[in-house]
PDB file of N, H, CA, C and O in Angstrom:
ATOM      1  N   UNK A   1      79.190 130.596  54.241  1.00  0.00           N
ATOM      2  CA  UNK A   1      79.567 129.202  54.614  1.00  0.00           C
ATOM      3  C   UNK A   1      81.015 129.101  54.014  1.00  0.00           C
ATOM      4  O   UNK A   1      81.578 129.553  53.016  1.00  0.00           O
ATOM      5  N   UNK A   2      81.435 128.134  55.296  1.00  0.00           N
ATOM      6  H   UNK A   2      80.978 127.767  56.106  1.00  0.00           H
ATOM      7  CA  UNK A   2      83.199 127.907  55.153  1.00  0.00           C
ATOM      8  C   UNK A   2      83.150 126.653  54.198  1.00  0.00           C
ATOM      9  O   UNK A   2      82.196 125.948  53.871  1.00  0.00           O
ATOM     10  N   UNK A   3      84.769 126.590  53.782  1.00  0.00           N
ATOM     11  H   UNK A   3      85.544 127.163  54.047  1.00  0.00           H
ATOM     12  CA  UNK A   3      84.327 125.882  52.711  1.00  0.00           C
ATOM     13  C   UNK A   3      85.551 125.233  53.122  1.00  0.00           C
ATOM     14  O   UNK A   3      86.219 125.525  54.113  1.00  0.00           O
ATOM     15  N   UNK A   4      85.835 124.146  52.106  1.00  0.00           N
ATOM     16  H   UNK A   4      85.292 123.909  51.301  1.00  0.00           H
ATOM     17  CA  UNK A   4      87.348 122.861  52.953  1.00  0.00           C
ATOM     18  C   UNK A   4      88.454 123.651  52.778  1.00  0.00           C
ATOM     19  O   UNK A   4      89.503 123.063  53.038  1.00  0.00           O
ATOM     20  N   UNK A   5      88.609 125.218  52.288  1.00  0.00           N
ATOM     21  H   UNK A   5      87.757 125.696  52.077  1.00  0.00           H
ATOM     22  CA  UNK A   5      89.945 125.226  52.671  1.00  0.00           C
ATOM     23  C   UNK A   5      90.117 126.546  53.941  1.00  0.00           C
ATOM     24  O   UNK A   5      91.143 126.847  54.552  1.00  0.00           O
ATOM     25  N   UNK A   6      88.669 127.191  54.063  1.00  0.00           N
ATOM     26  H   UNK A   6      87.835 126.947  53.567  1.00  0.00           H
ATOM     27  CA  UNK A   6      88.790 127.538  55.666  1.00  0.00           C
ATOM     28  C   UNK A   6      88.440 126.547  56.274  1.00  0.00           C
ATOM     29  O   UNK A   6      88.122 127.059  57.347  1.00  0.00           O
ATOM     30  N   UNK A   7      88.243 125.381  56.394  1.00  0.00           N
ATOM     31  H   UNK A   7      88.501 124.964  55.522  1.00  0.00           H
ATOM     32  CA  UNK A   7      88.432 124.639  57.316  1.00  0.00           C
ATOM     33  C   UNK A   7      89.470 124.320  57.724  1.00  0.00           C
ATOM     34  O   UNK A   7      89.958 124.536  58.833  1.00  0.00           O
ATOM     35  N   UNK A   8      89.785 123.907  57.061  1.00  0.00           N
ATOM     36  H   UNK A   8      89.388 123.731  56.161  1.00  0.00           H
ATOM     37  CA  UNK A   8      91.228 123.487  57.257  1.00  0.00           C
ATOM     38  C   UNK A   8      92.555 124.569  57.189  1.00  0.00           C
ATOM     39  O   UNK A   8      93.728 124.207  57.101  1.00  0.00           O
ATOM     40  N   UNK A   9      92.105 125.908  57.247  1.00  0.00           N
ATOM     41  H   UNK A   9      91.152 126.202  57.319  1.00  0.00           H
ATOM     42  CA  UNK A   9      92.736 127.004  58.184  1.00  0.00           C
ATOM     43  C   UNK A   9      92.784 127.134  58.999  1.00  0.00           C
ATOM     44  O   UNK A   9      93.717 127.716  59.552  1.00  0.00           O
ATOM     45  N   UNK A  10      91.232 126.394  59.869  1.00  0.00           N
ATOM     46  H   UNK A  10      90.474 125.922  59.420  1.00  0.00           H
ATOM     47  CA  UNK A  10      90.884 126.865  61.435  1.00  0.00           C
ATOM     48  C   UNK A  10      91.817 125.731  61.838  1.00  0.00           C
ATOM     49  O   UNK A  10      92.274 125.936  62.962  1.00  0.00           O
ATOM     50  N   UNK A  11      92.328 124.385  61.176  1.00  0.00           N
ATOM     51  H   UNK A  11      91.956 124.218  60.263  1.00  0.00           H
ATOM     52  CA  UNK A  11      92.407 123.109  62.034  1.00  0.00           C
ATOM     53  C   UNK A  11      94.192 123.361  61.857  1.00  0.00           C
ATOM     54  O   UNK A  11      94.768 122.573  62.606  1.00  0.00           O
ATOM     55  N   UNK A  12      94.912 124.004  61.285  1.00  0.00           N
ATOM     56  H   UNK A  12      94.443 124.645  60.677  1.00  0.00           H
ATOM     57  CA  UNK A  12      95.977 124.353  61.047  1.00  0.00           C
ATOM     58  C   UNK A  12      96.559 125.262  62.680  1.00  0.00           C
ATOM     59  O   UNK A  12      97.386 124.999  63.553  1.00  0.00           O
ATOM     60  N   UNK A  13      95.612 126.369  62.433  1.00  0.00           N
ATOM     61  H   UNK A  13      94.940 126.583  61.724  1.00  0.00           H
ATOM     62  CA  UNK A  13      95.456 127.228  63.265  1.00  0.00           C
ATOM     63  C   UNK A  13      95.893 126.987  64.514  1.00  0.00           C
ATOM     64  O   UNK A  13      96.874 127.372  65.150  1.00  0.00           O
ATOM     65  N   UNK A  14      94.756 126.102  64.803  1.00  0.00           N
ATOM     66  H   UNK A  14      93.960 125.789  64.286  1.00  0.00           H
ATOM     67  CA  UNK A  14      94.585 125.068  65.770  1.00  0.00           C
ATOM     68  C   UNK A  14      95.328 124.413  66.586  1.00  0.00           C
ATOM     69  O   UNK A  14      95.171 123.997  67.734  1.00  0.00           O
ATOM     70  N   UNK A  15      96.588 124.362  65.445  1.00  0.00           N
ATOM     71  H   UNK A  15      96.716 124.700  64.513  1.00  0.00           H
ATOM     72  CA  UNK A  15      97.717 123.050  65.548  1.00  0.00           C
ATOM     73  C   UNK A  15      98.702 124.155  66.269  1.00  0.00           C
ATOM     74  O   UNK A  15      99.101 124.049  67.428  1.00  0.00           O
ATOM     75  N   UNK A  16      98.987 125.119  65.471  1.00  0.00           N
ATOM     76  H   UNK A  16      98.663 125.205  64.529  1.00  0.00           H
ATOM     77  CA  UNK A  16      99.850 126.020  65.674  1.00  0.00           C
ATOM     78  C   UNK A  16      99.880 126.782  66.764  1.00  0.00           C
ATOM     79  O   UNK A  16     100.931 127.193  67.257  1.00  0.00           O
ATOM     80  N   UNK A  17      98.679 127.036  67.240  1.00  0.00           N
ATOM     81  H   UNK A  17      97.825 126.702  66.840  1.00  0.00           H
ATOM     82  CA  UNK A  17      97.951 126.813  69.060  1.00  0.00           C
ATOM     83  C   UNK A  17      98.581 126.162  70.209  1.00  0.00           C
ATOM     84  O   UNK A  17      99.068 126.496  71.289  1.00  0.00           O
ATOM     85  N   UNK A  18      98.342 124.944  69.440  1.00  0.00           N
ATOM     86  H   UNK A  18      97.947 124.673  68.563  1.00  0.00           H
ATOM     87  CA  UNK A  18      98.208 123.683  70.314  1.00  0.00           C
ATOM     88  C   UNK A  18     100.316 124.006  70.655  1.00  0.00           C
ATOM     89  O   UNK A  18     101.009 124.343  71.615  1.00  0.00           O
ATOM     90  N   UNK A  19     100.501 123.703  69.471  1.00  0.00           N
ATOM     91  H   UNK A  19      99.939 123.429  68.691  1.00  0.00           H
ATOM     92  CA  UNK A  19     101.939 123.494  69.773  1.00  0.00           C
ATOM     93  C   UNK A  19     102.937 124.471  70.249  1.00  0.00           C
ATOM     94  O   UNK A  19     104.088 124.148  70.544  1.00  0.00           O
ATOM     95  N   UNK A  20     102.409 125.840  70.327  1.00  0.00           N
ATOM     96  H   UNK A  20     101.474 126.102  70.088  1.00  0.00           H
ATOM     97  CA  UNK A  20     102.823 127.077  70.906  1.00  0.00           C
ATOM     98  C   UNK A  20     102.610 126.539  72.458  1.00  0.00           C
ATOM     99  O   UNK A  20     103.355 126.018  73.288  1.00  0.00           O
ATOM    100  N   UNK A  21     101.647 126.809  72.439  1.00  0.00           N
ATOM    101  H   UNK A  21     101.042 127.233  71.764  1.00  0.00           H
ATOM    102  CA  UNK A  21     101.363 126.275  74.263  1.00  0.00           C
ATOM    103  C   UNK A  21     101.735 125.413  74.678  1.00  0.00           C
ATOM    104  O   UNK A  21     101.793 125.712  75.871  1.00  0.00           O
ATOM    105  N   UNK A  22     102.244 123.969  74.541  1.00  0.00           N
ATOM    106  H   UNK A  22     102.197 123.727  73.572  1.00  0.00           H
ATOM    107  CA  UNK A  22     103.134 122.942  74.905  1.00  0.00           C
ATOM    108  C   UNK A  22     105.320 123.063  74.622  1.00  0.00           C
ATOM    109  O   UNK A  22     106.290 122.310  74.543  1.00  0.00           O
ATOM    110  N   UNK A  23     104.906 124.886  74.566  1.00  0.00           N
ATOM    111  H   UNK A  23     104.118 125.498  74.630  1.00  0.00           H
ATOM    112  CA  UNK A  23     106.373 125.091  73.628  1.00  0.00           C
ATOM    113  C   UNK A  23     106.720 125.124  75.670  1.00  0.00           C
ATOM    114  O   UNK A  23     106.164 125.665  76.626  1.00  0.00           O
ATOM    115  N   UNK A  24     108.177 124.027  75.445  1.00  0.00           N
ATOM    116  H   UNK A  24     108.628 123.588  74.668  1.00  0.00           H
ATOM    117  CA  UNK A  24     108.966 124.590  76.618  1.00  0.00           C
ATOM    118  C   UNK A  24     109.193 126.127  76.943  1.00  0.00           C
ATOM    119  O   UNK A  24     109.738 126.866  76.123  1.00  0.00           O
ATOM    120  N   UNK A  25     108.748 126.573  78.181  1.00  0.00           N
ATOM    121  H   UNK A  25     108.306 125.973  78.847  1.00  0.00           H
ATOM    122  CA  UNK A  25     109.335 128.301  78.546  1.00  0.00           C
ATOM    123  C   UNK A  25     110.712 128.216  79.003  1.00  0.00           C
ATOM    124  O   UNK A  25     111.433 127.259  79.283  1.00  0.00           O
ATOM    125  N   UNK A  26     110.947 129.942  79.004  1.00  0.00           N
ATOM    126  H   UNK A  26     110.361 130.720  78.777  1.00  0.00           H
ATOM    127  CA  UNK A  26     112.273 130.730  77.877  1.00  0.00           C
ATOM    128  C   UNK A  26     112.861 130.209  80.188  1.00  0.00           C
ATOM    129  O   UNK A  26     112.078 130.470  81.101  1.00  0.00           O
ATOM    130  N   UNK A  27     114.130 129.600  80.414  1.00  0.00           N
ATOM    131  H   UNK A  27     114.766 129.388  79.672  1.00  0.00           H
ATOM    132  CA  UNK A  27     114.403 129.560  81.575  1.00  0.00           C
ATOM    133  C   UNK A  27     115.019 130.896  81.528  1.00  0.00           C
ATOM    134  O   UNK A  27     115.624 131.323  80.545  1.00  0.00           O
ATOM    135  N   UNK A  28     114.851 131.504  82.569  1.00  0.00           N
ATOM    136  H   UNK A  28     114.359 131.157  83.368  1.00  0.00           H
ATOM    137  CA  UNK A  28     115.193 132.701  83.427  1.00  0.00           C
ATOM    138  C   UNK A  28     117.039 132.778  84.386  1.00  0.00           C
ATOM    139  O   UNK A  28     117.699 132.280  85.298  1.00  0.00           O
ATOM    140  N   UNK A  29     117.049 133.664  83.433  1.00  0.00           N
ATOM    141  H   UNK A  29     116.513 134.068  82.693  1.00  0.00           H
ATOM    142  CA  UNK A  29     119.027 134.004  83.242  1.00  0.00           C
ATOM    143  C   UNK A  29     119.624 134.148  85.125  1.00  0.00           C
ATOM    144  O   UNK A  29     119.300 135.175  85.720  1.00  0.00           O
ATOM    145  N   UNK A  30     120.315 133.252  85.751  1.00  0.00           N
ATOM    146  H   UNK A  30     120.579 132.418  85.267  1.00  0.00           H
ATOM    147  CA  UNK A  30     120.970 133.863  86.641  1.00  0.00           C
ATOM    148  C   UNK A  30     122.446 134.081  86.837  1.00  0.00           C
ATOM    149  O   UNK A  30     122.713 134.607  87.917  1.00  0.00           O
ATOM    150  N   UNK A  31     123.465 133.808  86.062  1.00  0.00           N
ATOM    151  H   UNK A  31     123.249 133.381  85.184  1.00  0.00           H
ATOM    152  CA  UNK A  31     124.154 133.339  86.166  1.00  0.00           C
ATOM    153  C   UNK A  31     125.219 132.388  86.861  1.00  0.00           C
ATOM    154  O   UNK A  31     126.384 132.460  87.252  1.00  0.00           O
ATOM    155  N   UNK A  32     123.781 131.090  86.780  1.00  0.00           N
ATOM    156  H   UNK A  32     122.834 131.032  86.463  1.00  0.00           H
ATOM    157  CA  UNK A  32     124.323 130.071  87.024  1.00  0.00           C
ATOM    158  C   UNK A  32     123.918 128.837  85.987  1.00  0.00           C
ATOM    159  O   UNK A  32     122.723 128.544  86.025  1.00  0.00           O
ATOM    160  N   UNK A  33     124.743 128.067  85.063  1.00  0.00           N
ATOM    161  H   UNK A  33     125.713 128.305  85.032  1.00  0.00           H
ATOM    162  CA  UNK A  33     124.463 127.071  84.408  1.00  0.00           C
ATOM    163  C   UNK A  33     122.631 125.809  85.489  1.00  0.00           C
ATOM    164  O   UNK A  33     122.675 124.927  86.347  1.00  0.00           O
ATOM    165  N   UNK A  34     121.629 126.370  84.869  1.00  0.00           N
ATOM    166  H   UNK A  34     121.593 127.086  84.172  1.00  0.00           H
ATOM    167  CA  UNK A  34     120.698 125.690  85.734  1.00  0.00           C
ATOM    168  C   UNK A  34     120.438 123.978  85.941  1.00  0.00           C
ATOM    169  O   UNK A  34     119.697 123.282  86.635  1.00  0.00           O
ATOM    170  N   UNK A  35     121.236 123.808  85.170  1.00  0.00           N
ATOM    171  H   UNK A  35     121.838 124.374  84.607  1.00  0.00           H
ATOM    172  CA  UNK A  35     121.365 121.938  85.471  1.00  0.00           C
ATOM    173  C   UNK A  35     122.902 121.664  86.353  1.00  0.00           C
ATOM    174  O   UNK A  35     123.006 120.992  87.379  1.00  0.00           O
ATOM    175  N   UNK A  36     123.822 122.259  85.759  1.00  0.00           N
ATOM    176  H   UNK A  36     123.737 122.804  84.925  1.00  0.00           H
ATOM    177  CA  UNK A  36     125.122 121.632  87.008  1.00  0.00           C
ATOM    178  C   UNK A  36     126.031 123.112  87.954  1.00  0.00           C
ATOM    179  O   UNK A  36     127.200 123.192  88.331  1.00  0.00           O
ATOM    180  N   UNK A  37     124.810 124.157  88.079  1.00  0.00           N
ATOM    181  H   UNK A  37     123.860 124.092  87.773  1.00  0.00           H
ATOM    182  CA  UNK A  37     124.961 125.137  89.131  1.00  0.00           C
ATOM    183  C   UNK A  37     126.575 125.910  88.632  1.00  0.00           C
ATOM    184  O   UNK A  37     127.019 126.790  89.369  1.00  0.00           O
ATOM    185  N   UNK A  38     127.299 125.543  87.471  1.00  0.00           N
ATOM    186  H   UNK A  38     126.938 124.829  86.872  1.00  0.00           H
ATOM    187  CA  UNK A  38     128.570 126.711  87.293  1.00  0.00           C
ATOM    188  C   UNK A  38     127.995 127.908  87.058  1.00  0.00           C
ATOM    189  O   UNK A  38     126.799 128.175  86.938  1.00  0.00           O
ATOM    190  N   UNK A  39     129.089 128.715  86.995  1.00  0.00           N
ATOM    191  H   UNK A  39     130.060 128.498  87.092  1.00  0.00           H
ATOM    192  CA  UNK A  39     128.916 129.809  86.724  1.00  0.00           C
ATOM    193  C   UNK A  39     128.956 130.402  85.095  1.00  0.00           C
ATOM    194  O   UNK A  39     129.595 129.854  84.198  1.00  0.00           O
ATOM    195  N   UNK A  40     128.281 131.412  84.963  1.00  0.00           N
ATOM    196  H   UNK A  40     127.761 131.858  85.692  1.00  0.00           H
ATOM    197  CA  UNK A  40     128.682 131.184  83.228  1.00  0.00           C
ATOM    198  C   UNK A  40     128.051 132.153  82.678  1.00  0.00           C
ATOM    199  O   UNK A  40     126.880 132.251  83.045  1.00  0.00           O
ATOM    200  N   UNK A  41     128.612 133.340  81.494  1.00  0.00           N
ATOM    201  H   UNK A  41     129.563 133.261  81.195  1.00  0.00           H
ATOM    202  CA  UNK A  41     129.093 134.738  81.154  1.00  0.00           C
ATOM    203  C   UNK A  41     127.765 134.957  80.359  1.00  0.00           C
ATOM    204  O   UNK A  41     127.216 136.042  80.170  1.00  0.00           O
ATOM    205  N   UNK A  42     127.310 133.615  79.887  1.00  0.00           N
ATOM    206  H   UNK A  42     127.756 132.733  80.040  1.00  0.00           H
ATOM    207  CA  UNK A  42     126.141 134.385  78.642  1.00  0.00           C
ATOM    208  C   UNK A  42     125.266 132.968  78.695  1.00  0.00           C
ATOM    209  O   UNK A  42     125.661 131.861  78.331  1.00  0.00           O
ATOM    210  N   UNK A  43     124.367 133.209  79.080  1.00  0.00           N
ATOM    211  H   UNK A  43     124.046 134.109  79.376  1.00  0.00           H
ATOM    212  CA  UNK A  43     123.192 132.235  78.352  1.00  0.00           C
ATOM    213  C   UNK A  43     122.463 131.325  79.914  1.00  0.00           C
ATOM    214  O   UNK A  43     122.306 131.703  81.075  1.00  0.00           O
ATOM    215  N   UNK A  44     122.244 130.359  79.389  1.00  0.00           N
ATOM    216  H   UNK A  44     122.372 130.052  78.446  1.00  0.00           H
ATOM    217  CA  UNK A  44     121.730 129.642  80.667  1.00  0.00           C
ATOM    218  C   UNK A  44     122.074 128.393  81.266  1.00  0.00           C
ATOM    219  O   UNK A  44     121.533 127.951  82.279  1.00  0.00           O
ATOM    220  N   UNK A  45     123.153 127.728  80.502  1.00  0.00           N
ATOM    221  H   UNK A  45     123.593 128.087  79.678  1.00  0.00           H
ATOM    222  CA  UNK A  45     123.798 126.494  80.440  1.00  0.00           C
ATOM    223  C   UNK A  45     125.147 126.702  80.324  1.00  0.00           C
ATOM    224  O   UNK A  45     125.452 127.852  80.006  1.00  0.00           O
ATOM    225  N   UNK A  46     125.992 125.972  80.480  1.00  0.00           N
ATOM    226  H   UNK A  46     125.744 125.038  80.739  1.00  0.00           H
ATOM    227  CA  UNK A  46     127.477 125.662  80.767  1.00  0.00           C
ATOM    228  C   UNK A  46     127.308 125.289  78.726  1.00  0.00           C
ATOM    229  O   UNK A  46     126.885 126.122  77.924  1.00  0.00           O
ATOM    230  N   UNK A  47     127.545 124.559  78.542  1.00  0.00           N
ATOM    231  H   UNK A  47     127.888 123.883  79.193  1.00  0.00           H
ATOM    232  CA  UNK A  47     127.485 123.561  77.760  1.00  0.00           C
ATOM    233  C   UNK A  47     126.259 122.855  76.458  1.00  0.00           C
ATOM    234  O   UNK A  47     125.500 123.588  75.824  1.00  0.00           O
ATOM    235  N   UNK A  48     126.292 121.906  76.353  1.00  0.00           N
ATOM    236  H   UNK A  48     126.908 121.310  76.868  1.00  0.00           H
ATOM    237  CA  UNK A  48     125.272 121.784  75.243  1.00  0.00           C
ATOM    238  C   UNK A  48     124.547 120.645  76.077  1.00  0.00           C
ATOM    239  O   UNK A  48     123.356 120.337  76.102  1.00  0.00           O
ATOM    240  N   UNK A  49     125.962 119.958  76.952  1.00  0.00           N
ATOM    241  H   UNK A  49     126.930 120.208  76.931  1.00  0.00           H
ATOM    242  CA  UNK A  49     125.481 118.737  77.583  1.00  0.00           C
ATOM    243  C   UNK A  49     124.385 118.783  78.636  1.00  0.00           C
ATOM    244  O   UNK A  49     123.684 117.848  79.024  1.00  0.00           O
ATOM    245  N   UNK A  50     124.374 120.295  79.096  1.00  0.00           N
ATOM    246  H   UNK A  50     124.943 121.054  78.781  1.00  0.00           H
ATOM    247  CA  UNK A  50     123.711 120.735  80.010  1.00  0.00           C
ATOM    248  C   UNK A  50     122.992 121.243  79.317  1.00  0.00           C
ATOM    249  O   UNK A  50     122.829 120.042  79.101  1.00  0.00           O
ATOM    250  N   UNK A  51     122.226 121.899  78.583  1.00  0.00           N
ATOM    251  H   UNK A  51     122.359 122.875  78.759  1.00  0.00           H
ATOM    252  CA  UNK A  51     121.419 122.303  78.204  1.00  0.00           C
ATOM    253  C   UNK A  51     119.887 120.815  78.130  1.00  0.00           C
ATOM    254  O   UNK A  51     118.742 120.773  78.578  1.00  0.00           O
ATOM    255  N   UNK A  52     121.113 119.444  76.984  1.00  0.00           N
ATOM    256  H   UNK A  52     122.043 119.479  76.620  1.00  0.00           H
ATOM    257  CA  UNK A  52     119.767 118.538  77.026  1.00  0.00           C
ATOM    258  C   UNK A  52     119.589 118.017  78.222  1.00  0.00           C
ATOM    259  O   UNK A  52     118.476 117.656  78.603  1.00  0.00           O
ATOM    260  N   UNK A  53     120.294 117.954  78.697  1.00  0.00           N
ATOM    261  H   UNK A  53     121.199 118.248  78.388  1.00  0.00           H
ATOM    262  CA  UNK A  53     119.485 117.237  80.337  1.00  0.00           C
ATOM    263  C   UNK A  53     118.668 118.012  80.811  1.00  0.00           C
ATOM    264  O   UNK A  53     117.585 117.849  81.372  1.00  0.00           O
ATOM    265  N   UNK A  54     119.173 118.747  80.588  1.00  0.00           N
ATOM    266  H   UNK A  54     120.053 118.880  80.132  1.00  0.00           H
ATOM    267  CA  UNK A  54     118.136 119.950  81.551  1.00  0.00           C
ATOM    268  C   UNK A  54     116.510 120.047  80.928  1.00  0.00           C
ATOM    269  O   UNK A  54     115.516 119.921  81.643  1.00  0.00           O
ATOM    270  N   UNK A  55     116.473 120.335  79.228  1.00  0.00           N
ATOM    271  H   UNK A  55     117.280 120.437  78.647  1.00  0.00           H
ATOM    272  CA  UNK A  55     115.604 119.920  78.107  1.00  0.00           C
ATOM    273  C   UNK A  55     114.875 118.706  78.371  1.00  0.00           C
ATOM    274  O   UNK A  55     113.703 118.773  78.002  1.00  0.00           O
ATOM    275  N   UNK A  56     115.363 117.155  79.123  1.00  0.00           N
ATOM    276  H   UNK A  56     116.315 117.100  79.423  1.00  0.00           H
ATOM    277  CA  UNK A  56     115.384 116.251  78.915  1.00  0.00           C
ATOM    278  C   UNK A  56     114.451 116.294  80.264  1.00  0.00           C
ATOM    279  O   UNK A  56     113.266 116.026  80.065  1.00  0.00           O
ATOM    280  N   UNK A  57     114.778 116.550  81.410  1.00  0.00           N
ATOM    281  H   UNK A  57     115.741 116.767  81.572  1.00  0.00           H
ATOM    282  CA  UNK A  57     114.382 116.119  83.225  1.00  0.00           C
ATOM    283  C   UNK A  57     112.845 117.398  82.299  1.00  0.00           C
ATOM    284  O   UNK A  57     111.907 117.024  81.595  1.00  0.00           O
ATOM    285  N   UNK A  58     113.049 118.198  82.538  1.00  0.00           N
ATOM    286  H   UNK A  58     113.811 118.502  83.109  1.00  0.00           H
ATOM    287  CA  UNK A  58     111.914 119.001  81.682  1.00  0.00           C
ATOM    288  C   UNK A  58     110.874 118.227  81.330  1.00  0.00           C
ATOM    289  O   UNK A  58     109.861 118.041  82.004  1.00  0.00           O
ATOM    290  N   UNK A  59     111.103 117.813  80.361  1.00  0.00           N
ATOM    291  H   UNK A  59     111.926 117.964  79.813  1.00  0.00           H
ATOM    292  CA  UNK A  59     110.220 117.183  79.404  1.00  0.00           C
ATOM    293  C   UNK A  59     109.286 116.105  80.060  1.00  0.00           C
ATOM    294  O   UNK A  59     108.099 115.787  79.984  1.00  0.00           O
ATOM    295  N   UNK A  60     110.807 115.552  80.988  1.00  0.00           N
ATOM    296  H   UNK A  60     111.771 115.810  81.050  1.00  0.00           H
ATOM    297  CA  UNK A  60     110.063 114.046  81.590  1.00  0.00           C
ATOM    298  C   UNK A  60     108.789 114.618  83.213  1.00  0.00           C
ATOM    299  O   UNK A  60     107.857 114.069  83.799  1.00  0.00           O
ATOM    300  N   UNK A  61     109.531 116.000  83.335  1.00  0.00           N
ATOM    301  H   UNK A  61     110.288 116.446  82.859  1.00  0.00           H
ATOM    302  CA  UNK A  61     108.816 116.185  84.083  1.00  0.00           C
ATOM    303  C   UNK A  61     106.945 116.318  83.604  1.00  0.00           C
ATOM    304  O   UNK A  61     105.903 115.757  83.944  1.00  0.00           O
ATOM    305  N   UNK A  62     107.470 117.711  82.375  1.00  0.00           N
ATOM    306  H   UNK A  62     108.316 118.167  82.099  1.00  0.00           H
ATOM    307  CA  UNK A  62     105.907 118.491  81.857  1.00  0.00           C
ATOM    308  C   UNK A  62     104.988 116.071  81.984  1.00  0.00           C
ATOM    309  O   UNK A  62     103.903 115.872  82.529  1.00  0.00           O
ATOM    310  N   UNK A  63     105.887 114.804  81.319  1.00  0.00           N
ATOM    311  H   UNK A  63     106.769 114.966  80.876  1.00  0.00           H
ATOM    312  CA  UNK A  63     104.681 114.248  81.240  1.00  0.00           C
ATOM    313  C   UNK A  63     104.758 113.310  82.646  1.00  0.00           C
ATOM    314  O   UNK A  63     104.173 112.227  82.642  1.00  0.00           O
ATOM    315  N   UNK A  64     105.193 113.572  83.356  1.00  0.00           N
ATOM    316  H   UNK A  64     105.669 114.452  83.359  1.00  0.00           H
ATOM    317  CA  UNK A  64     104.897 113.507  85.215  1.00  0.00           C
ATOM    318  C   UNK A  64     103.327 114.208  85.612  1.00  0.00           C
ATOM    319  O   UNK A  64     102.360 113.751  86.220  1.00  0.00           O
ATOM    320  N   UNK A  65     103.636 115.738  84.852  1.00  0.00           N
ATOM    321  H   UNK A  65     104.422 116.109  84.358  1.00  0.00           H
ATOM    322  CA  UNK A  65     102.518 116.278  85.124  1.00  0.00           C
ATOM    323  C   UNK A  65     102.943 117.437  86.892  1.00  0.00           C
ATOM    324  O   UNK A  65     102.093 118.201  87.348  1.00  0.00           O
ATOM    325  N   UNK A  66     104.213 117.280  87.483  1.00  0.00           N
ATOM    326  H   UNK A  66     104.904 116.660  87.113  1.00  0.00           H
ATOM    327  CA  UNK A  66     104.658 118.391  87.849  1.00  0.00           C
ATOM    328  C   UNK A  66     105.335 119.534  86.539  1.00  0.00           C
ATOM    329  O   UNK A  66     105.588 119.498  85.334  1.00  0.00           O
ATOM    330  N   UNK A  67     105.420 120.651  87.878  1.00  0.00           N
ATOM    331  H   UNK A  67     105.215 120.680  88.857  1.00  0.00           H
ATOM    332  CA  UNK A  67     106.117 122.011  86.774  1.00  0.00           C
ATOM    333  C   UNK A  67     106.996 122.501  87.932  1.00  0.00           C
ATOM    334  O   UNK A  67     106.844 121.974  89.034  1.00  0.00           O
ATOM    335  N   UNK A  68     108.086 123.667  87.727  1.00  0.00           N
ATOM    336  H   UNK A  68     108.209 124.095  86.831  1.00  0.00           H
ATOM    337  CA  UNK A  68     108.775 124.090  88.814  1.00  0.00           C
ATOM    338  C   UNK A  68     108.044 124.975  89.832  1.00  0.00           C
ATOM    339  O   UNK A  68     108.634 125.380  90.834  1.00  0.00           O
TER     340      UNK A  68
END
């Protein structure tokens, strides 16, 4: 028989699984900034502003129910 600790652990695992499912997908490296198309040597963004712009746009797309 499950006790309160088991119930709590199951709830916590379900919350973690839900949070992981909502995480943004890691963008694919193309050699160009995903926000402004400038060439980048490493990563997928040329600077923090472009990263923030891209992440904000992805959140908006997710809210509207549109995917890439």
